Backbone as CSV, one residue per row, in Angstrom:
resi,resn,N_x,N_y,N_z,CA_x,CA_y,CA_z,C_x,C_y,C_z
1,UNK,-6.967,43.037,-25.740,-7.765,41.913,-25.256,-7.069,40.579,-25.533
2,UNK,-6.463,40.495,-26.754,-5.748,39.273,-27.093,-4.582,39.028,-26.146
3,UNK,-3.915,40.133,-25.765,-2.784,40.001,-24.850,-3.244,39.454,-23.504
4,UNK,-4.393,39.944,-23.029,-4.926,39.465,-21.754,-5.256,37.977,-21.843
5,UNK,-5.887,37.574,-22.937,-6.233,36.160,-23.138,-4.980,35.297,-23.165
6,UNK,-3.942,35.797,-23.867,-2.680,35.055,-23.956,-2.046,34.911,-22.571
7,UNK,-2.063,35.982,-21.783,-1.493,35.954,-20.444,-2.202,34.954,-19.537
8,UNK,-3.531,34.861,-19.722,-4.286,33.880,-18.941,-3.820,32.466,-19.280
9,UNK,-3.632,32.206,-20.584,-3.185,30.881,-21.020,-1.786,30.578,-20.507
10,UNK,-0.893,31.552,-20.606,0.485,31.364,-20.144,0.520,31.136,-18.636
11,UNK,-0.290,31.877,-17.900,-0.356,31.706,-16.453,-0.762,30.280,-16.094
12,UNK,-1.767,29.767,-16.812,-2.219,28.392,-16.566,-1.124,27.390,-16.916
13,UNK,-0.472,27.606,-18.063,0.598,26.702,-18.498,1.760,26.699,-17.502
14,UNK,2.089,27.883,-16.972,3.175,27.976,-15.996,2.847,27.223,-14.709
15,UNK,1.581,27.325,-14.286,1.167,26.609,-13.075,1.259,25.104,-13.281
16,UNK,0.853,24.653,-14.479,0.955,23.229,-14.789,2.414,22.778,-14.812
17,UNK,3.262,23.578,-15.444,4.685,23.238,-15.540,5.321,23.160,-14.161
18,UNK,4.974,24.117,-13.285,5.517,24.124,-11.922,5.080,22.891,-11.162
19,UNK,3.794,22.523,-11.327,3.262,21.355,-10.634,3.979,20.085,-11.071
20,UNK,4.132,19.916,-12.389,4.793,18.721,-12.900,6.275,18.709,-12.555
21,UNK,6.898,19.877,-12.498,8.306,19.943,-12.117,8.490,19.478,-10.674
22,UNK,7.582,19.941,-9.797,7.654,19.517,-8.394,7.487,18.006,-8.272
23,UNK,6.549,17.442,-9.067,6.337,15.996,-9.038,7.568,15.258,-9.543
24,UNK,8.204,15.805,-10.580,9.409,15.182,-11.120,10.531,15.191,-10.086
25,UNK,10.751,16.340,-9.454,11.816,16.458,-8.457,11.563,15.505,-7.297
26,UNK,10.301,15.449,-6.842,9.968,14.577,-5.718,10.201,13.115,-6.079
27,UNK,9.769,12.698,-7.284,9.944,11.314,-7.708,11.407,10.953,-7.915
28,UNK,12.183,11.918,-8.390,13.601,11.644,-8.651,14.374,11.468,-7.348
29,UNK,14.176,12.389,-6.405,14.937,12.329,-5.154,14.333,11.381,-4.126
30,UNK,13.038,11.072,-4.278,12.376,10.178,-3.338,11.588,9.125,-4.123
31,UNK,12.282,8.197,-4.783,11.611,7.227,-5.647,10.753,6.226,-4.887
32,UNK,11.097,5.963,-3.619,10.385,4.957,-2.836,10.466,5.328,-1.363
33,UNK,9.330,5.230,-0.654,9.331,5.510,0.782,10.292,4.574,1.504
34,UNK,10.805,5.040,2.637,11.795,4.267,3.389,11.327,2.849,3.704
35,UNK,10.160,2.711,4.325,9.663,1.393,4.722,9.386,0.506,3.517
36,UNK,8.922,1.119,2.434,8.547,0.340,1.244,9.744,-0.338,0.587
37,UNK,10.965,0.155,0.827,12.139,-0.462,0.207,12.306,-1.920,0.637
38,UNK,11.762,-2.270,1.788,11.807,-3.658,2.257,10.444,-4.329,2.165
39,UNK,9.390,-3.564,2.405,8.041,-4.126,2.464,7.561,-4.635,1.104
40,UNK,7.669,-3.820,0.058,7.130,-4.202,-1.244,7.906,-5.362,-1.875
41,UNK,9.250,-5.374,-1.857,9.957,-6.553,-2.380,9.569,-7.843,-1.662
42,UNK,9.385,-7.770,-0.336,8.969,-8.960,0.415,7.570,-9.400,-0.004
43,UNK,6.688,-8.434,-0.221,5.324,-8.709,-0.658,5.324,-9.444,-2.006
44,UNK,6.123,-8.941,-2.950,6.195,-9.562,-4.276,6.839,-10.940,-4.207
45,UNK,7.846,-11.081,-3.365,8.550,-12.365,-3.260,7.630,-13.472,-2.737
46,UNK,6.878,-13.190,-1.674,6.024,-14.239,-1.106,4.819,-14.539,-2.001
47,UNK,4.496,-13.630,-2.914,3.351,-13.854,-3.803,3.653,-14.901,-4.869
48,UNK,4.912,-14.958,-5.333,5.286,-15.877,-6.396,4.884,-15.422,-7.782
49,UNK,4.392,-14.198,-7.901,3.860,-13.735,-9.193,4.947,-13.417,-10.209
50,UNK,6.146,-13.074,-9.767,7.176,-12.617,-10.698,7.673,-13.712,-11.639
51,UNK,7.384,-14.959,-11.311,7.772,-16.059,-12.193,6.691,-16.441,-13.183
52,UNK,5.642,-15.608,-13.274,4.498,-15.956,-14.133,4.209,-14.843,-15.150
53,UNK,5.258,-14.272,-15.699,5.113,-13.112,-16.582,4.368,-13.406,-17.871
54,UNK,4.440,-14.638,-18.373,3.819,-14.958,-19.655,2.351,-15.361,-19.519
55,UNK,1.881,-15.553,-18.287,0.496,-15.977,-18.070,-0.445,-14.774,-18.064
56,UNK,-1.649,-14.984,-18.587,-2.673,-13.950,-18.528,-3.317,-14.002,-17.142
57,UNK,-2.975,-13.054,-16.308,-3.463,-13.039,-14.932,-4.323,-11.809,-14.674
58,UNK,-5.359,-12.008,-13.879,-6.168,-10.894,-13.403,-5.725,-10.558,-11.984
59,UNK,-5.389,-9.299,-11.766,-4.839,-8.864,-10.484,-5.690,-7.741,-9.911
60,UNK,-6.002,-7.842,-8.631,-6.689,-6.764,-7.920,-5.715,-6.145,-6.931
61,UNK,-5.558,-4.848,-6.991,-4.728,-4.122,-6.036,-5.648,-3.272,-5.166
62,UNK,-5.658,-3.581,-3.871,-6.533,-2.876,-2.935,-5.781,-1.690,-2.335
63,UNK,-5.789,-0.585,-3.042,-5.314,0.706,-2.501,-3.868,0.703,-2.026
64,UNK,-3.027,-0.178,-2.572,-1.614,-0.200,-2.190,-0.920,1.075,-2.636
65,UNK,0.296,1.347,-2.136,1.079,2.440,-2.711,1.117,2.294,-4.226
66,UNK,0.968,3.403,-4.931,0.774,3.369,-6.382,1.857,2.609,-7.131
67,UNK,3.061,2.611,-6.603,4.175,1.992,-7.318,3.986,0.484,-7.463
68,UNK,3.143,-0.125,-6.621,2.884,-1.563,-6.746,2.172,-1.848,-8.062
69,UNK,1.041,-1.184,-8.309,0.294,-1.404,-9.553,1.072,-0.952,-10.781
70,UNK,1.760,0.186,-10.658,2.543,0.683,-11.788,3.652,-0.309,-12.162
71,UNK,4.321,-0.861,-11.166,5.409,-1.810,-11.416,4.882,-3.116,-12.002
72,UNK,3.759,-3.610,-11.480,3.169,-4.836,-12.015,2.736,-4.634,-13.460
73,UNK,2.156,-3.463,-13.744,1.721,-3.169,-15.101,2.862,-3.122,-16.088
74,UNK,4.000,-2.593,-15.665,5.171,-2.529,-16.537,5.877,-3.870,-16.644
75,UNK,5.795,-4.684,-15.591,6.536,-5.948,-15.553,6.002,-6.949,-16.573
76,UNK,4.673,-6.960,-16.768,4.103,-7.877,-17.755,2.856,-7.269,-18.388
77,UNK,2.861,-7.179,-19.700,1.699,-6.660,-20.415,0.580,-7.700,-20.477
78,UNK,0.880,-8.942,-20.065,-0.128,-10.000,-20.062,-1.044,-9.908,-18.838
79,UNK,-0.639,-9.115,-17.870,-1.419,-9.007,-16.637,-2.431,-7.866,-16.743
80,UNK,-3.652,-8.149,-16.339,-4.719,-7.146,-16.293,-4.926,-6.740,-14.828
81,UNK,-4.645,-5.480,-14.536,-4.650,-5.012,-13.147,-5.806,-4.049,-12.905
82,UNK,-6.539,-4.309,-11.834,-7.591,-3.394,-11.387,-7.176,-2.824,-10.042
83,UNK,-7.080,-1.505,-9.987,-6.693,-0.819,-8.748,-7.924,-0.121,-8.190
84,UNK,-8.266,-0.406,-6.929,-9.420,0.250,-6.308,-8.978,1.086,-5.109
85,UNK,-9.652,2.209,-4.941,-9.353,3.120,-3.842,-10.550,4.068,-3.707
86,UNK,-11.048,4.298,-2.492,-12.181,5.207,-2.331,-11.783,6.677,-2.245
87,UNK,-10.472,6.957,-2.304,-9.965,8.315,-2.141,-9.627,8.886,-3.512
88,UNK,-10.513,9.710,-4.064,-10.417,10.179,-5.450,-9.119,10.911,-5.790
89,UNK,-8.571,11.784,-4.922,-7.316,12.466,-5.287,-6.179,11.498,-5.642
90,UNK,-6.098,10.373,-4.934,-5.055,9.396,-5.236,-5.330,8.700,-6.569
91,UNK,-6.596,8.523,-6.894,-6.954,7.875,-8.159,-6.549,8.726,-9.352
92,UNK,-6.842,10.005,-9.286,-6.510,10.890,-10.396,-5.002,10.982,-10.590
93,UNK,-4.270,11.005,-9.486,-2.808,11.039,-9.566,-2.277,9.775,-10.224
94,UNK,-2.856,8.627,-9.865,-2.421,7.358,-10.453,-2.769,7.284,-11.935
95,UNK,-3.926,7.804,-12.315,-4.303,7.811,-13.731,-3.293,8.606,-14.555
96,UNK,-2.846,9.739,-14.025,-1.860,10.560,-14.722,-0.545,9.804,-14.881
97,UNK,-0.100,9.137,-13.826,1.157,8.392,-13.874,1.067,7.228,-14.850
98,UNK,-0.081,6.536,-14.850,-0.264,5.416,-15.774,-0.230,5.903,-17.216
99,UNK,-0.814,7.073,-17.470,-0.809,7.640,-18.821,0.603,8.002,-19.243
100,UNK,1.387,8.587,-18.334,2.773,8.967,-18.636,3.602,7.727,-18.992
101,UNK,3.342,6.616,-18.281,4.086,5.378,-18.510,3.516,4.559,-19.673
102,UNK,2.393,5.008,-20.209,1.792,4.307,-21.341,1.164,2.975,-20.978
103,UNK,0.696,2.845,-19.730,0.105,1.586,-19.275,-1.340,1.468,-19.750
104,UNK,-1.612,0.404,-20.471,-2.978,0.157,-20.937,-3.618,-1.031,-20.237
105,UNK,-2.863,-1.681,-19.354,-3.390,-2.853,-18.650,-3.708,-2.547,-17.186
106,UNK,-3.840,-1.253,-16.868,-4.156,-0.832,-15.503,-5.468,-0.060,-15.499
107,UNK,-6.450,-0.610,-14.805,-7.768,0.005,-14.676,-7.885,0.624,-13.283
108,UNK,-8.029,1.933,-13.210,-8.053,2.660,-11.946,-9.480,3.091,-11.648
109,UNK,-10.060,2.587,-10.551,-11.473,2.849,-10.277,-11.704,3.260,-8.823
110,UNK,-12.743,4.024,-8.619,-13.144,4.445,-7.280,-14.051,3.371,-6.694
111,UNK,-13.510,2.600,-5.776,-14.288,1.557,-5.116,-13.630,1.192,-3.799
112,UNK,-14.318,0.344,-3.028,-13.899,0.061,-1.656,-13.990,-1.433,-1.406
113,UNK,-12.976,-2.012,-0.772,-12.962,-3.444,-0.508,-14.062,-3.855,0.466
114,UNK,-14.656,-2.908,1.182,-15.782,-3.248,2.060,-17.101,-3.316,1.294
115,UNK,-17.065,-3.023,-0.002,-18.251,-3.082,-0.856,-18.539,-4.534,-1.228
116,UNK,-19.714,-5.034,-0.855,-20.071,-6.434,-1.113,-20.392,-6.714,-2.584
117,UNK,-20.481,-5.678,-3.408,-20.850,-5.846,-4.814,-19.642,-5.937,-5.740
118,UNK,-18.441,-6.023,-5.202,-17.242,-6.009,-6.048,-17.212,-7.152,-7.047
119,UNK,-17.592,-8.345,-6.617,-17.501,-9.496,-7.524,-18.441,-9.346,-8.716
120,UNK,-19.588,-8.716,-8.495,-20.524,-8.479,-9.603,-19.949,-7.493,-10.611
121,UNK,-19.113,-6.578,-10.138,-18.520,-5.565,-11.012,-17.282,-6.067,-11.749
122,UNK,-16.430,-6.802,-11.037,-15.100,-7.097,-11.586,-14.801,-8.586,-11.758
123,UNK,-15.644,-9.456,-11.258,-15.376,-10.882,-11.368,-14.346,-11.345,-10.357
124,UNK,-13.648,-12.430,-10.670,-12.666,-13.000,-9.746,-11.245,-12.788,-10.267
125,UNK,-10.286,-12.946,-9.349,-8.900,-12.608,-9.659,-7.952,-13.751,-9.304
126,UNK,-6.821,-13.792,-10.024,-5.762,-14.761,-9.732,-4.928,-14.313,-8.535
127,UNK,-4.726,-12.996,-8.427,-3.953,-12.429,-7.327,-4.668,-11.201,-6.773
128,UNK,-4.609,-11.059,-5.465,-5.082,-9.840,-4.808,-3.942,-9.338,-3.930
129,UNK,-3.585,-8.067,-4.108,-2.520,-7.451,-3.329,-3.088,-6.352,-2.423
130,UNK,-2.512,-6.258,-1.247,-2.869,-5.168,-0.334,-1.646,-4.833,0.510
131,UNK,-1.015,-3.719,0.195,0.205,-3.307,0.894,-0.126,-2.192,1.883
132,UNK,-0.085,-2.500,3.167,-0.337,-1.515,4.229,-1.644,-0.765,4.026
133,UNK,-2.737,-1.522,3.944,-4.055,-0.940,3.719,-5.064,-1.347,4.794
134,UNK,-5.131,-2.632,5.102,-6.190,-3.129,5.980,-6.148,-2.504,7.374
135,UNK,-4.991,-2.062,7.785,-4.887,-1.429,9.110,-5.620,-0.102,9.182
136,UNK,-5.887,0.516,8.009,-6.533,1.831,7.971,-8.050,1.765,7.804
137,UNK,-8.583,0.592,7.462,-9.981,0.503,7.049,-10.937,0.812,8.195
138,UNK,-11.856,1.732,7.932,-12.892,2.112,8.884,-14.112,1.216,8.692
139,UNK,-14.940,1.025,9.727,-14.824,1.626,11.051,-13.679,1.024,11.862
140,UNK,-13.270,1.759,12.869,-12.148,1.334,13.697,-12.371,-0.064,14.269
141,UNK,-13.567,-0.324,14.738,-13.891,-1.635,15.290,-14.602,-2.491,14.242
142,UNK,-13.811,-3.299,13.536,-14.407,-4.268,12.625,-14.291,-3.989,11.145
143,UNK,-13.781,-2.837,10.756,-13.651,-2.541,9.331,-12.747,-3.520,8.615
144,UNK,-11.669,-3.927,9.262,-10.735,-4.873,8.650,-11.361,-6.256,8.499
145,UNK,-12.222,-6.642,9.435,-12.891,-7.948,9.354,-13.873,-7.975,8.184
146,UNK,-14.626,-6.895,8.025,-15.561,-6.788,6.896,-14.816,-6.937,5.576
147,UNK,-13.693,-6.232,5.454,-12.895,-6.285,4.221,-12.329,-7.684,3.994
148,UNK,-11.861,-8.332,5.046,-11.273,-9.673,4.936,-12.294,-10.691,4.441
149,UNK,-13.536,-10.563,4.882,-14.588,-11.496,4.459,-14.888,-11.372,2.966
150,UNK,-14.586,-10.229,2.379,-14.858,-10.021,0.951,-13.780,-10.603,0.044
151,UNK,-12.672,-11.049,0.618,-11.567,-11.561,-0.197,-11.901,-12.903,-0.841
152,UNK,-12.460,-13.819,-0.071,-12.691,-15.184,-0.558,-13.472,-15.232,-1.875
153,UNK,-14.639,-14.589,-1.973,-15.395,-14.656,-3.239,-14.704,-13.970,-4.412
154,UNK,-13.748,-13.080,-4.141,-13.055,-12.368,-5.210,-11.882,-13.157,-5.792
155,UNK,-11.482,-14.235,-5.126,-10.346,-15.041,-5.584,-10.804,-16.245,-6.397
156,UNK,-10.063,-16.522,-7.475,-10.277,-17.761,-8.209,-9.728,-18.927,-7.387
157,UNK,-10.122,-20.136,-7.725,-9.562,-21.316,-7.071,-8.060,-21.337,-7.302
158,UNK,-7.292,-21.613,-6.272,-5.826,-21.580,-6.269,-5.280,-20.157,-6.376
159,UNK,-6.153,-19.160,-6.243,-5.711,-17.769,-6.253,-4.992,-17.399,-4.970
160,UNK,-4.259,-16.296,-5.016,-3.405,-15.881,-3.901,-3.746,-14.471,-3.434
161,UNK,-3.875,-14.329,-2.138,-4.061,-13.018,-1.515,-2.812,-12.699,-0.714
162,UNK,-2.160,-11.600,-1.024,-0.933,-11.201,-0.338,-1.148,-9.838,0.298
163,UNK,-0.833,-9.732,1.582,-1.033,-8.453,2.270,0.097,-8.188,3.251
164,UNK,0.267,-6.920,3.564,1.195,-6.510,4.614,0.484,-5.526,5.526
165,UNK,0.801,-5.601,6.823,0.208,-4.709,7.813,1.240,-4.417,8.901
166,UNK,1.075,-3.302,9.631,1.942,-3.042,10.779,1.768,-4.137,11.835
167,UNK,2.860,-4.513,12.475,2.846,-5.656,13.388,3.782,-5.388,14.567
168,UNK,3.341,-5.811,15.757,4.208,-5.677,16.937,3.893,-6.794,17.930
169,UNK,4.599,-6.786,19.030,4.424,-7.821,20.054,3.057,-7.726,20.719
170,UNK,2.487,-6.537,20.729,1.150,-6.334,21.283,0.373,-5.418,20.349
171,UNK,-0.926,-5.593,20.304,-1.731,-4.792,19.387,-2.039,-3.430,20.005
172,UNK,-2.191,-2.415,19.147,-2.606,-1.087,19.592,-3.039,-0.289,18.370
173,UNK,-3.750,0.786,18.592,-4.204,1.662,17.511,-3.505,3.006,17.585
174,UNK,-3.292,3.625,16.415,-2.712,4.963,16.340,-3.755,5.937,15.791
175,UNK,-3.658,7.195,16.245,-4.629,8.216,15.877,-3.891,9.465,15.395
176,UNK,-4.600,10.254,14.561,-4.054,11.523,14.081,-5.100,12.610,14.251
177,UNK,-4.646,13.840,14.375,-5.582,14.954,14.436,-6.007,15.344,13.021
178,UNK,-7.254,15.759,12.855,-7.733,16.200,11.551,-8.164,15.061,10.652
179,UNK,-8.181,15.330,9.339,-8.645,14.344,8.359,-7.597,13.258,8.140
180,UNK,-8.062,12.063,7.855,-7.192,10.933,7.513,-7.715,10.326,6.211
181,UNK,-6.979,10.560,5.113,-7.405,10.121,3.789,-8.807,10.659,3.514
182,UNK,-9.775,9.774,3.233,-11.118,10.250,2.892,-11.998,10.444,4.124
183,UNK,-11.464,10.174,5.293,-12.239,10.278,6.527,-12.094,11.677,7.117
184,UNK,-13.198,12.348,7.321,-13.188,13.677,7.910,-13.068,13.571,9.430
185,UNK,-12.061,14.241,9.972,-11.838,14.196,11.405,-12.689,15.204,12.162
186,UNK,-12.889,14.922,13.429,-13.608,15.856,14.294,-12.650,16.967,14.722
187,UNK,-13.084,18.235,14.684,-12.208,19.366,15.051,-11.634,19.254,16.459
188,UNK,-12.396,18.642,17.359,-11.979,18.623,18.759,-11.307,17.323,19.189
189,UNK,-11.140,16.387,18.262,-10.580,15.104,18.673,-9.637,14.502,17.666
190,UNK,-9.161,13.284,17.953,-8.256,12.566,17.066,-9.035,11.585,16.208
191,UNK,-8.521,11.348,15.012,-9.156,10.437,14.061,-8.370,9.136,14.010
192,UNK,-9.086,8.020,13.976,-8.421,6.722,13.869,-7.571,6.681,12.607
193,UNK,-6.298,6.271,12.763,-5.374,6.210,11.636,-5.047,4.779,11.235
194,UNK,-4.544,3.972,12.192,-4.179,2.610,11.829,-4.080,1.694,13.046
195,UNK,-4.163,0.395,12.742,-3.984,-0.644,13.763,-2.582,-1.230,13.648
196,UNK,-1.981,-1.557,14.773,-0.814,-2.427,14.816,-1.325,-3.764,15.338
197,UNK,-1.074,-4.837,14.577,-1.560,-6.156,14.956,-0.490,-6.929,15.733
198,UNK,-0.947,-7.864,16.571,-0.053,-8.881,17.116,-0.474,-10.207,16.475
199,UNK,0.164,-11.310,16.848,-0.134,-12.595,16.202,-1.604,-12.972,16.322
200,UNK,-2.152,-12.814,17.512,-3.531,-13.227,17.759,-4.535,-12.377,16.975
201,UNK,-4.394,-11.061,17.037,-5.349,-10.184,16.356,-5.211,-10.273,14.838
202,UNK,-3.988,-10.478,14.343,-3.792,-10.605,12.897,-4.540,-11.827,12.377
203,UNK,-4.420,-12.936,13.092,-5.115,-14.149,12.648,-6.629,-13.985,12.751
204,UNK,-7.090,-13.447,13.884,-8.530,-13.345,14.127,-9.216,-12.347,13.206
205,UNK,-8.549,-11.232,12.901,-9.185,-10.151,12.160,-8.884,-10.148,10.661
206,UNK,-7.770,-10.778,10.269,-7.380,-10.734,8.857,-7.332,-12.109,8.186
207,UNK,-6.797,-13.110,8.856,-6.631,-14.418,8.225,-7.908,-15.260,8.313
208,UNK,-8.391,-15.497,9.516,-9.562,-16.367,9.699,-10.784,-15.918,8.894
209,UNK,-11.121,-14.630,8.860,-12.316,-14.217,8.103,-12.223,-14.482,6.601
210,UNK,-11.012,-14.616,6.049,-10.885,-14.874,4.613,-11.224,-16.316,4.259
211,UNK,-11.040,-17.234,5.206,-11.252,-18.645,4.916,-10.162,-19.243,4.050
212,UNK,-9.021,-18.570,3.970,-7.911,-19.013,3.129,-6.828,-19.691,3.959
213,UNK,-5.968,-20.439,3.269,-4.859,-21.132,3.917,-3.594,-20.285,3.876
214,UNK,-2.876,-20.245,4.988,-1.602,-19.524,5.027,-0.552,-20.320,4.253
215,UNK,0.006,-19.703,3.207,1.032,-20.358,2.399,2.428,-19.960,2.861
216,UNK,2.577,-18.684,3.213,3.888,-18.186,3.634,3.708,-16.908,4.435
217,UNK,4.621,-16.668,5.352,4.598,-15.414,6.106,6.017,-14.983,6.430
218,UNK,6.216,-13.685,6.385,7.522,-13.087,6.657,7.299,-11.854,7.525
219,UNK,8.232,-11.628,8.440,8.138,-10.455,9.309,9.367,-9.580,9.111
220,UNK,9.145,-8.285,9.134,10.245,-7.326,9.034,10.320,-6.549,10.336
221,UNK,11.526,-6.403,10.848,11.715,-5.698,12.107,12.740,-4.593,11.992
222,UNK,12.751,-3.746,12.999,13.696,-2.634,13.036,14.735,-2.919,14.116
223,UNK,15.993,-2.632,13.818,17.059,-2.884,14.792,17.875,-1.630,15.033
224,UNK,18.513,-1.598,16.158,19.423,-0.527,16.575,18.692,0.741,17.034
225,UNK,17.668,1.162,16.288,17.015,2.430,16.615,15.825,2.203,17.543
226,UNK,15.932,2.635,18.813,14.845,2.553,19.803,14.174,1.189,19.785
227,UNK,14.962,0.146,20.029,14.438,-1.215,19.935,13.311,-1.499,20.918
228,UNK,13.239,-0.744,21.995,12.191,-0.997,22.981,10.959,-0.123,22.812
229,UNK,10.909,0.676,21.755,9.805,1.621,21.598,9.311,1.640,20.152
230,UNK,8.180,0.966,19.885,7.645,0.896,18.524,7.086,2.244,18.079
231,UNK,6.812,3.132,19.022,6.286,4.457,18.654,7.375,5.314,17.989
232,UNK,8.640,4.958,18.234,9.756,5.650,17.583,10.275,4.755,16.464
233,UNK,10.098,5.211,15.220,10.467,4.408,14.072,11.322,5.231,13.110
234,UNK,12.251,4.577,12.464,13.154,5.261,11.551,12.371,5.973,10.442
235,UNK,11.272,5.357,10.000,10.464,5.974,8.946,9.922,7.324,9.380
236,UNK,9.595,7.461,10.660,9.090,8.733,11.174,10.213,9.752,11.356
237,UNK,11.430,9.237,11.556,12.574,10.126,11.773,13.103,10.711,10.473
238,UNK,13.235,9.889,9.434,13.860,10.359,8.194,12.923,10.362,6.995
239,UNK,11.720,9.830,7.166,10.839,9.646,6.018,10.033,10.849,5.597
240,UNK,10.156,11.957,6.323,9.347,13.128,6.007,10.205,14.391,6.009
241,UNK,9.704,15.423,5.331,10.388,16.713,5.344,11.660,16.725,4.530
242,UNK,12.571,17.621,4.904,13.807,17.796,4.135,14.675,16.557,4.133
243,UNK,14.679,15.832,5.257,15.496,14.626,5.335,15.138,13.641,4.229
244,UNK,13.843,13.526,3.931,13.411,12.525,2.953,13.978,12.818,1.570
245,UNK,13.985,14.080,1.158,14.524,14.416,-0.157,16.039,14.266,-0.202
246,UNK,16.695,14.586,0.901,18.152,14.470,0.951,18.608,13.015,0.959
247,UNK,17.824,12.158,1.638,18.247,10.771,1.832,17.497,9.765,0.977
248,UNK,16.477,10.233,0.237,15.597,9.325,-0.480,16.293,8.312,-1.351
249,UNK,17.312,8.729,-2.076,18.036,7.819,-2.964,18.869,6.795,-2.189
250,UNK,19.021,7.007,-0.877,19.832,6.099,-0.061,18.977,5.302,0.923
251,UNK,17.648,5.409,0.798,16.758,4.722,1.739,17.013,3.219,1.766
252,UNK,17.255,2.613,0.604,17.472,1.169,0.583,18.740,0.793,1.329
253,UNK,19.793,1.594,1.172,21.041,1.327,1.902,20.847,1.475,3.396
254,UNK,20.071,2.503,3.784,19.818,2.737,5.211,18.969,1.609,5.793
255,UNK,17.946,1.187,5.044,17.080,0.124,5.547,17.813,-1.216,5.614
256,UNK,18.842,-1.410,4.786,19.656,-2.618,4.877,20.338,-2.725,6.239
257,UNK,20.644,-1.570,6.810,21.305,-1.534,8.113,20.294,-1.633,9.253
258,UNK,19.215,-0.879,9.142,18.300,-0.732,10.272,17.079,-1.652,10.240
259,UNK,16.933,-2.471,9.188,15.801,-3.385,9.138,16.288,-4.806,8.897
260,UNK,15.542,-5.774,9.430,15.884,-7.185,9.268,14.617,-7.991,9.019
261,UNK,14.789,-9.191,8.474,13.653,-10.022,8.071,13.771,-11.406,8.682
262,UNK,12.608,-11.986,9.056,12.599,-13.335,9.606,11.235,-13.975,9.365
263,UNK,11.212,-15.286,9.238,9.952,-16.012,9.126,9.327,-16.236,10.496
264,UNK,10.093,-15.970,11.536,9.618,-16.125,12.918,9.636,-14.759,13.599
265,UNK,8.467,-14.229,13.896,8.399,-12.886,14.485,9.072,-12.808,15.845
266,UNK,9.157,-13.935,16.541,9.758,-13.937,17.881,11.277,-13.754,17.839
267,UNK,11.865,-13.915,16.665,13.308,-13.720,16.527,13.671,-12.252,16.313
268,UNK,12.660,-11.407,16.146,12.891,-9.984,15.938,12.683,-9.231,17.244
269,UNK,13.665,-8.415,17.618,13.544,-7.638,18.849,12.448,-6.577,18.736
270,UNK,12.316,-6.026,17.548,11.317,-4.982,17.331,10.588,-5.255,16.013
271,UNK,9.663,-6.246,16.013,8.898,-6.509,14.792,8.102,-5.274,14.397
272,UNK,7.946,-5.094,13.093,7.365,-3.850,12.602,6.300,-4.097,11.538
273,UNK,6.529,-5.112,10.678,5.607,-5.416,9.592,5.412,-6.918,9.478
274,UNK,4.195,-7.316,9.098,3.903,-8.714,8.789,3.455,-8.800,7.343
275,UNK,4.024,-9.761,6.590,3.646,-9.981,5.198,3.172,-11.419,5.069
276,UNK,1.927,-11.619,4.677,1.320,-12.939,4.583,0.882,-13.239,3.154
277,UNK,1.033,-14.500,2.770,0.524,-14.999,1.500,-0.506,-16.076,1.818
278,UNK,-1.768,-15.866,1.380,-2.867,-16.802,1.639,-3.359,-17.360,0.308
279,UNK,-3.736,-18.648,0.319,-4.148,-19.319,-0.910,-5.554,-19.902,-0.758
280,UNK,-6.328,-19.836,-1.837,-7.666,-20.425,-1.866,-7.584,-21.837,-2.440
281,UNK,-7.743,-22.839,-1.605,-7.638,-24.230,-2.040,-8.903,-24.675,-2.784
């Protein structure tokens, strides 16, 4: 009987070891998604936060890729970071990573930026970050506007809201079959995945509802690869499957060649991302 009990324990331990080994291998060979190698540095640069390491700042991260909150938490122990996401599997994964890194200034909670009660729960913040999130917010018609209206009361005076979203010369929506994050898809149809904004829709749906002033904006575009077709993107070509693990450590070098940045979106043949910094006067 003791042998059976021991085998059960060993079986569980082996499954845990295999799981963590897979996570280690994935993180080592694919430390950062292809698009994020340009998107996240631009997001941090326009925010101006990296020059304020000694200040006690309250930061809200709205469901950005986990590496944003993890990096901010490691960069300054003076910063208090609250990460919100309504998708529980991602929260538990982030809690594990924060524990491994020994982060005590990162609070990971299940919540949603469309929740009007956020300020009562968490107060106001010096910085709010959102990296490639608002384009996914449901409902498809108006979810991003609802979320944008909640930003103003969550910011302190002179606080900064920095966000990035997919961007192109004309707006359009993308759909996927099946479930999308926490949204259950219909078996017979496609589920709304994300919006691509143009200048007009970005201002109307994301900037104007916040009531904030535009401090800075930067656009990232793709060059050489299918310049006339935004549906074909390098991230979709190399960012998934075996290619991603083989090339992951070289994503930054590849993006240096195939991506470009400009403060004027009209100078980009194939604009792909918009990064905005908004300030509460």
